[in-house]
C-alpha positions in Angstrom: 15.6 70.0 49.2 16.8 67.8 45.9 17.7 64.6 46.1 21.2 64.8 45.2 21.9 67.4 48.0 20.2 65.2 50.5 23.5 62.2 49.8 25.3 64.9 49.9 24.6 66.4 53.3 24.3 62.2 54.0 27.7 61.6 55.2 28.3 64.9 57.8 25.0 63.6 59.4 26.0 60.4 59.9 29.2 61.1 61.0 27.8 64.0 63.2 25.6 60.6 65.1 29.1 58.6 65.0 30.3 61.0 67.3 27.6 62.0 69.1 27.1 58.0 69.8 31.3 57.5 70.7 31.1 61.1 73.2 27.9 59.0 74.7 30.3 55.8 75.8 33.4 57.2 76.1 30.7 58.6 79.2 29.4 55.9 80.3 33.1 54.0 80.3 34.5 53.9 83.6 38.4 55.5 83.6 41.4 53.7 84.2 42.8 56.4 86.8 45.4 55.9 88.8 43.0 54.7 91.3 41.0 52.7 89.4 44.2 50.7 88.2 44.8 47.5 89.5 47.8 47.1 91.7 49.3 44.5 90.1 49.4 46.4 86.9 52.3 48.7 86.5 51.2 52.0 83.8 51.8 51.8 80.3 55.0 52.4 79.5 57.0 51.7 83.3 60.1 49.8 83.0 60.3 46.6 84.3 62.9 46.1 87.3 65.0 43.2 87.7 64.5 41.3 91.1 66.9 42.5 94.1 69.0 39.4 94.9 69.7 38.9 98.7 71.4 42.0 100.8 71.6 43.8 97.8 70.0 48.0 98.2 67.8 48.8 95.5 67.5 52.3 94.3 64.0 53.3 94.4 62.7 55.3 91.1 61.6 57.6 94.3 65.5 57.2 95.2 66.5 58.6 91.7 65.0 62.3 92.6 66.7 62.7 95.3 69.4 65.9 94.5 69.9 67.2 97.9 71.9 64.9 100.7 74.6 65.4 103.2 77.6 62.7 102.9 80.4 62.4 105.5 82.6 61.9 102.0 82.0 65.0 100.7 85.9 65.0 99.6 85.0 62.5 96.9 85.0 65.3 95.6 88.7 67.0 95.9 89.2 64.5 93.5 87.9 65.8 90.6 90.8 68.3 90.9 93.8 65.3 90.9 91.7 63.8 87.7 91.4 67.6 86.0 95.7 67.5 86.1 97.0 67.4 82.8 98.7 63.8 83.1 95.8 61.8 84.5 93.7 64.2 81.7 95.9 63.0 79.2 95.0 59.4 80.3 91.8 59.6 80.5 91.5 60.3 76.5 93.9 58.3 76.4 92.3 55.0 77.9 88.3 56.3 77.8 86.8 53.7 75.9 87.2 51.1 79.0 85.9 54.1 81.2 83.0 56.0 78.8 81.3 56.9 82.2 83.6 59.6 84.2 81.6 58.8 87.1 83.4 55.5 86.5 86.7 57.1 86.8 85.9 59.6 89.9 85.3 56.3 91.9 87.9 54.6 90.5 89.8 56.6 92.5 87.5 56.9 95.7 87.7 53.6 96.3 91.0 53.3 96.2 90.7 55.6 99.1 88.0 53.5 101.2 84.4 55.6 99.5 81.5 53.6 101.9 78.9 52.2 100.8 76.7 53.0 103.0 77.4 56.9 102.8 74.2 58.6 101.2 77.0 60.3 98.2 77.6 56.3 97.2 73.6 56.3 96.0 74.2 58.9 93.9 77.2 58.3 92.5 75.1 54.6 91.5 72.4 56.6 89.7 75.2 58.8 87.9 77.1 56.1 87.4 73.5 53.8 85.3 73.8 51.6 88.1 70.4 49.7 90.0 72.0 49.0 93.2 75.1 50.4 95.2 77.0 47.4 95.4 77.1 47.3 90.9 80.1 50.5 92.6 82.6 47.6 93.6 82.0 46.1 89.8 83.9 49.5 88.5 87.8 48.9 87.2 89.4 51.7 86.9 92.4 51.7 84.0 96.0 52.3 84.1 95.3 52.5 88.0 99.3 51.9 89.0 99.8 55.3 87.0 97.4 57.0 88.5 98.1 56.4 91.6 101.5 56.8 91.3 100.7 60.6 90.3 98.6 60.5 93.4 101.2 59.4 96.0 104.5 61.8 94.2 101.8 64.9 94.6 100.0 64.1 97.6 102.0 61.6 99.7 104.3 63.8 101.0 101.7 66.4 102.8 99.8 63.1 103.7 96.8 63.9 102.1 96.1 60.8 100.1 94.8 58.7 102.9 91.1 57.9 103.6 91.2 61.0 105.6 91.0 62.7 102.7 87.6 61.9 101.5 86.5 62.7 105.4 84.4 66.0 104.7 81.1 66.6 105.8 79.3 68.6 103.4 75.5 68.6 101.8 75.2 68.1 97.9 72.4 69.9 96.2 72.7 68.2 93.0 70.7 69.2 89.6 71.5 67.4 85.9 73.8 70.8 85.4 75.5 71.3 88.5 76.6 69.5 91.8 76.4 72.5 94.6 79.0 71.0 97.9 78.0 73.5 100.8 80.7 73.0 104.2 81.4 75.1 107.3 83.8 77.3 106.9 85.2 75.8 109.5 86.3 72.7 107.7 88.5 74.1 105.4 92.0 72.0 105.6 95.1 74.1 104.9 97.2 71.3 103.5 94.3 70.7 100.8 94.2 74.5 100.0 97.6 74.1 99.4 97.2 71.3 97.1 94.9 73.5 94.7 92.6 70.1 95.9 88.7 72.2 97.4 89.2 75.1 94.5 86.2 75.5 92.1 86.3 73.1 89.5 83.9 74.4 87.7 82.5 73.3 84.6 83.4 69.9 84.7 83.3 68.3 80.2 83.8 64.7 81.7 81.4 64.5 84.4 78.4 66.6 82.2 78.3 68.9 85.6 79.3 72.2 87.0 81.6 71.6 90.9 81.4 74.6 92.9 82.7 74.8 96.6 80.6 77.1 99.1 81.8 77.1 102.7 79.7 79.1 104.4 
């Protein structure tokens, strides 16, 4: 081989040697897996958590993955059909900037009927509302509250439906990023609720970003 050929070959041989040495170093270097990471060092990219205030119920990361729960106040989903009526929908379009998250409208109306923070459904609603804790649901301000409640009393008051008992419906919620399926016993159907169209399947609800379906089994 001529001297010029040797010079041309040198970079590749040097690079090969460097790679081999680097591989040997990596083999000797202990892995930084979850088991070897110190307990007080969070993984890269972890979102810092604000400390909880005394008495505050924090939604832990593992709780955020919950997609099945049993609620005694699943009647909250009846209120989707109330808010889907033309008058509330017009109002929601006009006042959307005051509550851009659709779940805030649903929670705001539900709180007027006594939505309980202790019910497992409230933790789900807090996550959908973008909150860190259930207590933050109390900060939701319902736009045009008097107008909305006026319609509710006019449409459902005579049948004595617009009462806290409207929320009292035991059901299992199975939620995914696209669907909310509410499963209840067949004998839990209430005739006044049915006659007023509150338990019909809402289907695709754009302002919640979910397909909502009631299943009676």
